[in-house]
C-alpha positions in Angstrom: -11.6 -25.7 -20.0 -10.9 -22.0 -20.1 -7.5 -21.0 -18.9 -7.2 -18.5 -16.0 -5.5 -15.2 -16.9 -2.1 -14.6 -15.3 -2.1 -12.1 -12.4 -1.0 -8.7 -13.4 2.7 -8.2 -12.7 4.2 -4.9 -11.4 7.3 -3.6 -9.7 6.5 -3.7 -6.0 8.9 -0.9 -5.1 7.3 1.4 -7.6 3.9 0.4 -6.3 4.8 1.4 -2.8 5.9 4.8 -4.0 2.6 5.3 -5.9 0.6 4.3 -2.9 2.7 6.5 -0.7 1.9 9.6 -2.8 -1.8 8.8 -2.6 -1.7 8.4 1.2 0.5 11.5 1.5 -1.9 13.6 -0.6 -5.2 12.4 0.9 -4.5 10.7 4.3 -5.2 7.2 5.4 -9.0 7.4 6.0 -9.8 9.4 2.8 -7.9 7.0 0.6 -10.1 4.1 -0.7 -9.1 0.7 -1.8 -10.4 1.4 -5.3 -8.2 4.5 -5.5 -5.1 2.4 -4.4 -5.9 -0.3 -7.0 -6.3 2.3 -9.7 -3.0 4.2 -8.8 -0.8 1.1 -8.7 0.7 0.1 -12.1 -2.1 1.7 -14.0 -4.7 -0.4 -12.2 -4.6 -3.8 -10.5 -7.3 -6.3 -9.5 -8.4 -6.9 -5.9 -6.8 -10.4 -5.8 -3.5 -8.9 -7.0 -3.7 -6.2 -4.4 -4.3 -8.5 -1.5 -1.7 -11.0 -2.7 0.9 -8.2 -2.8 0.0 -6.1 0.2 -2.5 -8.1 2.4 -4.6 -5.1 3.4 -4.9 -1.3 3.1 -3.5 -0.9 6.6 -0.5 -3.1 5.9 0.2 -1.1 2.7 -0.1 2.1 4.7 2.5 0.9 7.2 4.9 0.1 4.4 4.4 3.5 2.9 5.0 5.2 6.2 8.2 3.2 6.7 9.3 4.3 3.2 8.5 7.9 4.0 10.3 7.9 7.4 13.4 6.3 5.8 13.6 8.8 3.0 11.7 12.1 3.0 11.5 12.5 6.8 15.3 12.2 7.1 15.5 16.0 6.5 15.2 16.7 10.2 17.7 14.1 11.4 20.3 16.9 11.6 18.6 18.0 14.9 20.6 15.2 16.5 23.9 16.1 14.8 26.3 17.2 17.5 28.9 18.2 15.0 26.7 21.2 14.2 26.1 24.1 16.5 22.7 23.7 18.0 21.3 26.8 16.3 22.7 25.6 12.9 21.2 22.2 13.5 17.8 23.6 14.1 17.9 26.1 11.2 19.2 23.4 8.9 16.3 21.1 9.8 13.8 23.9 9.2 15.2 24.8 5.8 15.7 21.2 4.6 12.1 20.4 5.6 10.7 23.5 3.8 12.6 22.6 0.6 11.5 19.0 0.7 7.8 20.0 1.2 7.9 22.3 -1.8 9.7 20.0 -4.2 8.1 18.8 -7.4 7.5 15.1 -7.9 5.5 14.3 -4.8 2.6 15.9 -2.8 3.3 19.1 -1.0 3.7 19.3 2.7 5.0 16.8 5.2 3.2 13.4 5.6 4.3 13.3 9.3 2.7 16.7 10.1 -0.3 16.0 7.9 -0.7 12.7 9.7 -2.5 14.5 12.5 -5.5 14.6 10.2 -4.8 11.4 8.2 -6.9 9.2 10.5 -8.9 11.4 12.8 -11.2 8.6 14.1 -10.2 7.4 17.6 -10.3 3.8 16.3 -7.6 4.5 13.8 -5.0 6.0 16.2 -2.9 2.9 16.0 -2.8 3.1 12.3 -0.9 6.4 12.4 1.1 5.7 15.5 4.4 5.7 13.6 3.7 9.2 12.4 2.9 10.3 15.9 6.1 8.8 17.1 8.0 10.6 14.4 6.5 13.9 15.5 7.5 13.1 19.1 11.0 12.4 18.0 11.3 15.6 16.0 10.0 17.6 19.0 12.6 15.9 21.2 15.3 16.8 18.6 14.3 20.5 18.8 14.4 20.3 22.6 17.8 18.6 22.4 19.1 21.6 20.3 17.7 24.1 22.9 19.3 22.2 25.8 22.6 22.1 23.9 22.3 25.9 23.3 21.9 26.4 27.1 24.9 24.1 27.9 27.1 25.9 25.3 26.1 29.4 26.6 24.3 30.4 23.4 21.1 30.6 25.4 20.5 31.9 28.9 20.3 29.4 31.8 16.7 30.6 32.5 15.6 29.8 28.9 12.1 28.4 28.8 13.0 25.1 27.2 9.4 23.8 26.7 8.2 27.2 25.5 11.0 27.7 22.9 10.7 24.1 21.8 7.0 24.6 21.2 7.6 27.7 19.2 9.9 26.0 16.7 7.9 22.7 16.7 4.7 24.5 15.9 6.5 26.6 13.2 7.8 23.4 11.6 4.4 21.7 11.6 2.8 24.8 10.1 5.1 24.7 7.1 2.9 21.8 5.8 -0.2 24.0 5.6 1.8 26.7 3.8 3.2 24.3 1.3 -0.3 22.9 0.6 -1.6 26.4 0.1 1.1 27.1 -2.5 3.2 29.5 -0.4 6.6 29.7 -2.2 9.9 28.4 -0.8 11.3 31.9 -1.0 8.6 33.1 1.4 9.2 30.1 3.7 13.0 30.8 3.7 12.3 34.4 4.7 10.0 33.3 7.6 12.7 30.8 8.8 15.3 33.6 8.9 12.8 35.6 11.0 11.8 32.9 13.4 15.5 32.1 14.1 16.0 35.6 15.5 14.1 34.3 18.5 17.1 32.0 19.4 19.3 34.7 20.8 16.6 37.1 22.0 16.5 37.0 25.8 13.3 39.0 25.9 11.5 36.1 24.1 13.0 32.9 25.3 13.3 33.3 29.1 10.9 32.9 31.9 11.3 36.6 32.8 
């Protein structure tokens, strides 16, 4: 009787990182099961894949959890009340830009790119954690603006929603720039420029 071959063994933590990079680069819907099997440990079988990860969706959720607990932490300073609100916001923008341009992983931000990761209406639940992360970041920017008003850095009639949208859309746009090969030096310059809006009453009030 022929003996069955032993299942391929691999480091699961490394496998999650390999799958994460693939989802980050291509998005959920565009990444196939065959691509995932080929990317993990130099290639694994379907039985090994399902035994380790259950399904493509379950693996994606693990990858998103990994991303949010590591790379996405660059914007957590938005909630740091030990920093001046303007400094907290600027630090978040600069840290995010640097992370998105780093070598060793796909360019851009998986959270921002997640808008296009699973565009089909039936897949909205799959990327819900990315949507929630974008919502949290937007709330963090709003928190900085509100702290700026409370501290007197910003005028009392500051358009909170409008200014929040300006910085939020700028942050989301960095992903496209990173994917298109725009340098970190150019991004740093643009961040310095957009931060001039913070104290410009002509641009941030309802008037």
